[in-house]
C-alpha positions as CSV (number, residue, x, y, z in Angstrom):
1,X,-3.0,14.9,-62.2
2,X,-1.1,14.3,-65.5
3,X,2.0,12.1,-65.9
4,X,4.5,15.0,-65.7
5,X,2.9,16.2,-62.5
6,X,3.1,12.7,-61.1
7,X,6.8,12.6,-61.9
8,X,7.4,16.0,-60.2
9,X,5.4,14.9,-57.1
10,X,7.3,11.7,-56.9
11,X,10.7,13.5,-57.1
12,X,9.7,15.9,-54.4
13,X,8.5,13.1,-52.2
14,X,11.7,11.2,-52.7
15,X,13.7,14.4,-51.9
16,X,11.9,14.9,-48.7
17,X,12.3,11.3,-47.7
18,X,16.0,11.5,-48.5
19,X,16.7,14.7,-46.6
20,X,14.3,14.0,-43.8
21,X,11.2,15.9,-42.9
22,X,13.0,17.9,-40.1
23,X,15.8,18.8,-42.4
24,X,13.3,20.1,-45.0
25,X,11.7,22.3,-42.3
26,X,15.2,23.5,-41.2
27,X,15.9,24.5,-44.8
28,X,12.7,26.6,-44.8
29,X,13.8,28.4,-41.7
30,X,17.3,29.0,-43.2
31,X,16.0,30.3,-46.5
32,X,13.6,32.7,-44.9
33,X,16.1,33.9,-42.4
34,X,18.5,34.6,-45.2
35,X,15.8,36.5,-47.2
36,X,15.0,38.6,-44.1
37,X,18.6,39.4,-43.6
38,X,19.0,40.5,-47.2
39,X,15.8,42.7,-46.9
40,X,17.1,44.3,-43.7
41,X,20.4,45.2,-45.4
42,X,18.5,47.1,-48.1
43,X,16.5,49.3,-45.7
44,X,17.4,52.9,-45.9
45,X,15.9,56.3,-46.7
46,X,12.7,54.9,-48.2
47,X,11.9,53.1,-44.9
48,X,12.6,56.3,-42.9
49,X,10.3,58.3,-45.3
50,X,7.6,55.7,-44.9
51,X,7.8,55.9,-41.1
52,X,7.7,59.7,-41.1
53,X,4.7,59.7,-43.5
54,X,2.8,57.3,-41.2
55,X,3.8,59.3,-38.1
56,X,2.7,62.6,-39.7
57,X,-0.7,61.2,-41.0
58,X,-3.7,62.9,-39.4
59,X,-5.9,60.0,-40.3
60,X,-5.6,56.2,-40.3
61,X,-3.3,53.8,-42.2
62,X,-5.5,52.0,-44.7
63,X,-4.0,48.6,-45.6
64,X,-5.0,46.6,-48.6
65,X,-3.9,43.5,-50.4
66,X,-5.3,40.4,-52.1
67,X,-4.9,36.7,-51.2
68,X,-2.0,35.8,-48.9
69,X,-0.9,39.5,-48.9
70,X,-4.4,40.4,-47.7
71,X,-4.1,38.0,-44.8
72,X,-0.7,39.5,-43.9
73,X,-2.2,43.0,-44.3
74,X,-4.9,42.2,-41.7
75,X,-2.2,41.2,-39.2
76,X,-0.2,44.4,-39.9
77,X,-3.3,46.5,-39.4
78,X,-3.9,44.8,-36.1
79,X,-0.3,45.3,-34.9
80,X,-0.3,49.0,-35.9
81,X,-3.7,49.6,-34.2
82,X,-2.6,48.0,-31.0
83,X,0.6,50.0,-30.8
84,X,-0.8,53.4,-31.3
85,X,-1.2,53.9,-35.0
86,X,-4.9,53.7,-36.0
87,X,-5.2,51.4,-38.9
88,X,-7.7,49.1,-40.6
89,X,-7.7,46.6,-43.5
90,X,-9.8,47.1,-46.6
91,X,-10.3,44.3,-49.1
92,X,-9.4,45.8,-52.5
93,X,-12.4,44.2,-54.2
94,X,-14.8,45.5,-51.6
95,X,-13.1,48.9,-51.7
96,X,-13.8,49.2,-55.4
97,X,-17.4,48.5,-54.8
98,X,-18.2,51.0,-52.1
99,X,-15.7,50.7,-49.3
100,X,-13.6,53.5,-50.7
101,X,-16.2,55.7,-48.8
102,X,-14.3,54.7,-45.6
103,X,-11.2,56.5,-46.8
104,X,-10.6,60.2,-46.2
105,X,-8.0,62.7,-47.5
106,X,-6.3,62.6,-44.1
107,X,-5.6,58.9,-44.4
108,X,-2.5,57.0,-45.8
109,X,-2.6,53.9,-47.9
110,X,-0.3,50.9,-47.4
111,X,-0.7,48.6,-50.4
112,X,0.7,45.1,-50.5
113,X,1.5,43.1,-53.6
114,X,4.7,41.1,-54.1
115,X,4.4,41.3,-57.9
116,X,3.3,44.9,-57.8
117,X,0.8,44.0,-60.5
118,X,-2.2,42.6,-58.6
119,X,-5.1,44.0,-60.6
120,X,-7.5,44.6,-57.7
121,X,-4.8,46.6,-55.8
122,X,-3.6,48.5,-58.9
123,X,-7.2,49.6,-59.6
124,X,-7.2,51.5,-56.2
125,X,-4.4,53.8,-57.2
126,X,-6.4,56.3,-59.3
127,X,-9.1,56.7,-56.6
128,X,-6.5,57.1,-53.8
129,X,-4.7,59.7,-56.0
130,X,-7.9,61.6,-56.5
131,X,-8.5,61.7,-52.7
132,X,-4.9,63.0,-52.2
133,X,-4.0,59.9,-50.1
134,X,-0.3,59.1,-50.0
135,X,0.6,55.6,-51.0
136,X,3.3,53.4,-49.4
137,X,3.9,50.2,-51.5
138,X,5.4,47.0,-50.1
139,X,6.3,45.0,-53.2
140,X,9.1,42.8,-54.6
141,X,9.7,44.5,-57.9
142,X,10.9,48.1,-58.2
143,X,9.7,48.5,-61.8
144,X,6.2,47.3,-61.1
145,X,3.1,49.4,-61.6
146,X,2.5,49.6,-57.9
147,X,6.1,50.6,-57.0
148,X,6.2,53.3,-59.7
149,X,3.0,54.9,-58.6
150,X,3.7,54.9,-54.9
151,X,5.0,57.8,-52.9
152,X,7.3,55.4,-51.1
153,X,8.4,51.9,-52.2
154,X,9.6,49.4,-49.6
155,X,11.5,46.6,-51.4
156,X,10.9,43.0,-50.2
157,X,12.5,41.3,-53.2
158,X,13.5,37.7,-52.6
159,X,15.4,35.2,-54.7
160,X,12.8,32.5,-54.5
161,X,9.9,31.2,-52.4
162,X,10.5,28.4,-49.9
163,X,7.9,26.4,-51.8
164,X,9.8,23.7,-53.7
165,X,8.0,24.8,-56.9
166,X,8.7,28.5,-56.2
167,X,4.9,29.1,-56.5
168,X,3.2,29.3,-53.1
169,X,3.7,32.6,-51.3
170,X,5.9,31.7,-48.4
171,X,9.2,33.6,-48.0
172,X,7.6,36.7,-49.7
173,X,4.7,36.8,-47.2
174,X,7.2,36.5,-44.3
175,X,9.2,39.4,-45.7
176,X,5.9,41.4,-46.0
177,X,4.9,40.6,-42.4
178,X,8.3,41.5,-40.9
179,X,8.3,44.8,-42.9
180,X,5.0,45.6,-41.3
181,X,6.4,44.7,-37.9
182,X,9.4,46.9,-38.5
183,X,7.2,49.9,-39.4
184,X,5.1,49.3,-36.2
185,X,8.2,49.1,-33.9
186,X,9.8,52.1,-35.5
187,X,6.6,54.1,-34.9
188,X,6.4,52.9,-31.3
189,X,9.9,54.2,-30.6
190,X,9.2,57.6,-32.3
191,X,6.0,58.0,-30.3
192,X,7.6,56.8,-27.1
193,X,4.9,54.2,-26.9
194,X,5.0,52.7,-23.3
195,X,3.6,49.6,-21.6
196,X,0.9,51.8,-20.0
197,X,-0.2,52.9,-23.5
198,X,-0.2,49.3,-24.7
199,X,-2.5,48.5,-21.8
200,X,-5.2,50.8,-23.1
201,X,-5.6,48.7,-26.2
202,X,-5.2,45.3,-24.4
203,X,-7.5,45.4,-21.4
204,X,-8.4,41.7,-21.6
205,X,-6.5,38.5,-20.7
206,X,-3.3,38.0,-18.7
207,X,-1.5,40.6,-20.8
208,X,-4.0,43.3,-19.9
209,X,-4.0,42.3,-16.2
210,X,-0.2,42.7,-16.1
211,X,-0.3,46.1,-17.8
212,X,-3.3,47.5,-15.9
213,X,-2.5,46.0,-12.4
214,X,-0.6,48.0,-9.8
215,X,1.9,46.3,-7.5
216,X,-0.2,47.0,-4.5
217,X,-3.1,45.0,-6.1
218,X,-1.3,41.7,-6.2
219,X,1.6,41.9,-3.7
220,X,1.8,39.5,-0.8
221,X,1.1,41.5,2.4
222,X,2.1,38.6,4.7
223,X,5.7,37.6,4.5
224,X,8.3,35.9,6.7
225,X,10.8,38.0,8.7
226,X,14.0,37.1,10.4
227,X,16.4,39.0,12.7
228,X,20.1,39.4,11.5
229,X,21.1,37.3,14.5
230,X,18.8,34.4,13.7
231,X,20.5,31.1,13.0
232,X,20.3,29.2,9.7
233,X,17.7,26.8,11.1
234,X,15.4,29.7,12.0
235,X,15.9,31.1,8.5
236,X,15.0,27.8,6.9
237,X,11.9,27.5,9.0
238,X,10.8,31.0,8.1
239,X,11.4,30.5,4.4
240,X,9.5,27.2,4.5
241,X,6.5,28.5,6.4
242,X,6.3,31.7,4.3
243,X,6.0,29.7,1.0
244,X,7.4,32.7,-0.9
245,X,10.9,31.3,-1.4
246,X,12.5,34.0,0.7
247,X,12.5,35.8,4.0
248,X,13.1,39.5,4.8
249,X,15.8,40.4,7.4
250,X,14.7,43.2,9.6
251,X,16.0,44.9,12.8
252,X,14.0,47.4,14.8
253,X,11.6,47.8,11.9
254,X,14.4,48.7,9.4
255,X,15.3,46.6,6.4
256,X,18.7,44.9,6.6
257,X,18.5,42.5,3.7
258,X,16.8,39.5,2.1
259,X,17.5,35.8,2.0
260,X,16.2,33.7,-0.9
261,X,16.2,29.9,-1.5
262,X,19.2,30.5,-3.7
263,X,21.1,32.4,-0.9
264,X,20.4,29.4,1.4
265,X,21.7,26.8,-1.0
266,X,24.8,28.8,-1.7
267,X,25.5,29.3,2.0
268,X,25.1,25.6,2.8
269,X,27.2,24.6,-0.2
270,X,30.0,27.1,0.6
271,X,30.3,26.1,4.3
272,X,31.2,22.6,5.4
273,X,29.9,23.5,8.9
274,X,27.0,25.9,8.4
275,X,25.3,25.3,11.7
276,X,26.7,28.4,13.2
277,X,25.7,30.8,10.4
278,X,23.4,33.7,11.1
279,X,21.1,35.5,8.7
280,X,23.5,38.5,8.6
281,X,26.3,36.1,7.3
282,X,24.6,35.3,4.0
283,X,21.8,37.7,3.4
284,X,21.7,40.0,0.3
285,X,22.2,43.5,1.8
286,X,20.9,45.5,-1.2
287,X,17.7,43.8,-2.4
288,X,15.8,45.1,-5.3
289,X,12.5,46.8,-4.5
290,X,9.6,48.7,-6.1
291,X,7.1,51.2,-4.7
292,X,3.6,49.8,-4.2
293,X,2.0,52.5,-6.5
294,X,4.0,51.3,-9.6
295,X,2.4,49.2,-12.3
296,X,3.1,45.5,-12.3
297,X,4.4,45.8,-15.9
298,X,7.3,48.0,-14.6
299,X,8.0,45.5,-11.9
300,X,8.1,42.7,-14.5
301,X,10.7,44.7,-16.5
302,X,12.9,45.0,-13.4
303,X,12.6,41.3,-12.5
304,X,13.3,40.2,-16.1
305,X,16.3,42.5,-16.4
306,X,17.8,41.4,-13.1
307,X,16.8,37.7,-13.7
308,X,15.0,37.4,-10.4
309,X,11.5,36.3,-9.6
310,X,10.8,38.4,-6.5
311,X,10.9,42.1,-5.5
312,X,10.4,43.7,-2.1
313,X,7.6,46.3,-2.1
314,X,7.9,49.5,-0.2
315,X,5.7,52.5,0.4
316,X,6.7,56.1,-0.5
317,X,8.6,56.3,2.8
318,X,10.7,53.3,1.8
319,X,9.1,51.0,4.4
320,X,8.6,47.4,3.4
321,X,4.9,46.6,2.9
322,X,5.0,43.4,0.8
323,X,6.6,41.0,-1.5
324,X,5.9,40.7,-5.3
325,X,6.4,37.5,-7.3
326,X,6.8,37.6,-11.1
327,X,3.7,35.3,-11.6
328,X,1.4,37.2,-9.3
329,X,-0.5,39.0,-12.2
330,X,-0.8,35.9,-14.4
């Protein structure tokens, strides 16, 4: 390292020490958030054209980029593929030495290069043109070779990188990544891509279990029950023994309501003398429920939206057959 470089490194180190490491990190977040906001404001017809091109493609989305852009490209390809848009990444160097054979006239190319002048990427353009493959470019310079030769140009121009020397791809790669996510999400909405569809591509792990599991597979078939006339002590006993954080209030086999731990605490807090309370006095009379044939993913959506961690489970005749907890498919 020469003397000039030592001076620069010393100045940067002093700046970080002065500002604090955490503050330096916060500044990175702020700069990248501002850059993303600016990129979002520029989205318009070109983005819509890109999405429609991808939606109308009869083949796959072929993604290519060098270096850091290539790493981001692999992630975009994975996201698209897992959300219903068949895609794969091709290294531009390997493509030029034989892997172009994987690309057909029905495919679409998504080329990534912030400068728009990356040699290995630019060299793909004539071949893609000869195949009749449409090109979508994600780049930071509208007058670059890549942008000018693309069917659609998606602008990710940033003022500067988060790197203190404005050299290492940081903010620009974040912008590229989010542009890819935006394309994937827009395509999901256009295709009405549902949790059930997602499950087909994610059969493994806890995510797959939630998406492929039916409510009846994981619900608790044994649950505590109280009568509307039961006193609060009987309710507390049932909730404690049931170990589900709730009890179901039934009369003559018909659902009357539900009492949760929260209902119990609120009843005790609101009544100085709560010893005379009955289940009917503080039960929730319209509990949320789900049919046992539904997927757990749908139950999870209901629970998250209502901010509850339990659902009553009924059969097709609306008879209670179980209790579902939000962590049951984890």
